[in-house]
C-alpha positions as CSV (number, residue, x, y, z in Angstrom):
1,M,-104.6,-70.0,-69.9
2,E,-103.3,-69.7,-66.7
3,K,-104.4,-72.3,-64.5
4,E,-106.8,-70.7,-61.7
5,T,-105.3,-71.1,-58.1
6,G,-106.8,-71.2,-54.7
7,F,-105.6,-68.0,-53.9
8,I,-107.5,-66.5,-57.0
9,E,-110.6,-67.7,-56.1
10,L,-110.1,-66.5,-52.5
11,K,-109.8,-63.2,-53.8
12,R,-112.8,-63.5,-55.8
13,V,-114.7,-64.6,-52.8
14,F,-113.6,-61.6,-50.6
15,S,-114.7,-59.4,-53.8
16,V,-118.2,-60.7,-53.8
17,L,-118.4,-60.6,-49.9
18,H,-117.6,-56.9,-49.9
19,G,-119.4,-56.0,-53.3
20,K,-122.7,-54.4,-53.9
21,N,-124.5,-57.7,-52.9
22,G,-122.2,-59.0,-50.4
23,C,-122.5,-59.7,-46.8
24,M,-123.8,-56.6,-44.6
25,W,-121.7,-57.6,-41.6
26,D,-118.5,-58.0,-43.5
27,K,-119.0,-54.6,-45.1
28,Q,-119.4,-53.3,-41.8
29,Q,-116.2,-54.4,-40.4
30,T,-113.0,-52.3,-39.7
31,H,-109.6,-53.2,-38.8
32,N,-110.2,-52.2,-35.1
33,S,-113.6,-54.4,-34.9
34,L,-111.4,-57.6,-36.3
35,I,-108.4,-57.3,-33.6
36,G,-110.0,-59.4,-31.1
37,D,-111.0,-62.2,-33.4
38,L,-107.5,-62.3,-35.1
39,Q,-105.9,-62.3,-31.5
40,E,-108.2,-65.3,-31.0
41,E,-107.3,-67.4,-34.2
42,V,-103.4,-66.6,-33.7
43,D,-103.8,-68.1,-30.0
44,E,-105.6,-71.1,-31.3
45,F,-102.8,-71.4,-34.0
46,I,-100.2,-71.7,-31.1
47,S,-102.4,-73.7,-29.2
48,A,-102.2,-76.2,-32.2
49,V,-98.7,-75.9,-32.7
50,K,-98.1,-76.9,-28.8
51,D,-100.5,-79.7,-29.4
52,K,-98.6,-81.1,-32.3
53,D,-101.9,-81.3,-34.3
54,P,-101.1,-80.5,-38.1
55,L,-104.8,-80.6,-38.8
56,H,-105.8,-78.0,-36.4
57,M,-102.7,-76.0,-37.3
58,Q,-104.0,-76.1,-41.2
59,E,-107.3,-74.8,-40.0
60,E,-106.0,-72.1,-37.8
61,L,-103.8,-70.9,-40.5
62,G,-106.7,-70.6,-42.9
63,D,-108.7,-68.3,-40.2
64,I,-105.4,-66.3,-40.0
65,L,-105.3,-66.0,-43.7
66,L,-108.9,-64.9,-43.5
67,H,-108.0,-62.0,-41.3
68,V,-105.0,-61.1,-43.5
69,M,-107.7,-61.1,-46.6
70,F,-110.1,-59.3,-44.8
71,N,-107.9,-56.5,-43.5
72,A,-106.5,-56.2,-47.0
73,Q,-109.9,-55.7,-48.3
74,I,-110.8,-53.1,-45.9
75,A,-107.5,-51.1,-46.8
76,R,-108.5,-51.4,-50.5
77,K,-111.8,-50.1,-50.0
78,N,-110.2,-47.3,-48.1
79,G,-107.9,-46.6,-50.9
80,N,-104.7,-47.5,-48.5
81,F,-103.5,-50.6,-50.2
82,D,-104.7,-54.3,-51.4
83,I,-103.5,-57.8,-51.1
84,E,-101.3,-57.6,-53.8
85,D,-99.3,-54.6,-52.2
86,V,-99.2,-56.8,-48.9
87,I,-97.6,-59.6,-50.9
88,S,-95.3,-57.4,-52.9
89,G,-93.9,-55.7,-49.7
90,L,-93.7,-59.3,-48.2
91,V,-91.6,-60.5,-51.2
92,C,-89.6,-57.4,-51.2
93,K,-88.7,-58.0,-47.5
94,L,-87.8,-61.4,-47.7
95,K,-85.4,-60.9,-50.4
96,R,-83.8,-57.9,-48.2
97,R,-83.4,-59.8,-45.3
98,H,-82.1,-63.0,-47.0
99,P,-79.0,-61.4,-48.9
100,H,-77.0,-64.9,-48.6
101,V,-79.9,-66.4,-50.8
102,F,-80.9,-63.7,-53.2
103,G,-77.8,-61.5,-53.0
104,K,-74.4,-61.8,-52.7
105,A,-73.6,-62.0,-49.0
106,K,-71.6,-64.8,-47.9
107,V,-72.5,-66.6,-44.5
108,K,-71.0,-69.4,-43.0
109,S,-73.6,-70.2,-39.9
110,T,-77.2,-69.7,-38.9
111,R,-75.6,-67.2,-36.3
112,Q,-74.4,-64.9,-39.1
113,I,-77.7,-65.1,-40.9
114,I,-79.6,-64.0,-37.6
115,T,-76.9,-61.1,-37.2
116,N,-77.6,-59.9,-40.7
117,W,-81.2,-60.4,-40.6
118,N,-81.3,-57.9,-37.2
119,R,-78.9,-55.6,-38.8
120,I,-81.0,-55.1,-41.8
121,K,-84.2,-54.9,-39.6
122,A,-82.7,-52.0,-37.6
123,E,-82.0,-50.4,-40.7
124,E,-85.3,-50.6,-42.1
125,R,-86.4,-49.2,-38.8
126,R,-84.2,-46.4,-38.9
127,K,-85.4,-45.5,-42.4
128,K,-89.0,-45.7,-41.6
129,K,-88.3,-43.2,-38.7
130,L,-86.7,-40.9,-41.3
131,N,-89.7,-41.6,-43.7
132,A,-92.0,-40.4,-41.0
133,R,-90.9,-36.6,-41.6
134,F,-92.5,-37.3,-45.0
135,G,-96.0,-37.6,-43.4
136,G,-97.9,-36.5,-46.3
137,L,-97.0,-39.5,-48.6
138,T,-99.5,-42.2,-49.1
139,V,-98.8,-45.8,-48.2
140,K,-98.1,-46.7,-51.8
141,K,-95.5,-44.0,-52.2
142,K,-93.9,-45.0,-48.9
143,A,-93.6,-48.7,-49.8
144,A,-91.9,-47.5,-53.1
145,F,-89.8,-44.9,-51.4
146,N,-88.8,-47.9,-49.0
147,N,-87.8,-50.3,-51.7
148,G,-85.8,-47.7,-53.6
149,G,-88.7,-46.8,-55.8
150,N,-89.3,-50.3,-57.4
151,K,-92.6,-51.3,-56.9
């Protein structure tokens, strides 16, 4: 039996909060209604970093994660994507942008790493613009397309 992680419990809590007997306020929120609160949490995290306050940083990272989970839950409810899609996209992006770790690229300096990162990011933007022509695709199909069909 797999050990239950805090993340599994967090997903369960969000499922309950947005479920049939969940929180009415939570269920009424939209991506737009949460923007101000998310910005406030990011600003508080930045302040904690500048203050070199690790306990406050931990708290604020939790609040930012709350917003990531909240927005993913709203997107899931709308049939767009879920937190697993967010995580999968992030894993793919990290592997793609670190070819010196996950691929065969050779680097000799952090400067080369940054150059590669910026080149890869620019290529991703170019592909996104090209993909915009496929406007009828769903978010999941676009993600699969962006990842070369590997989801």
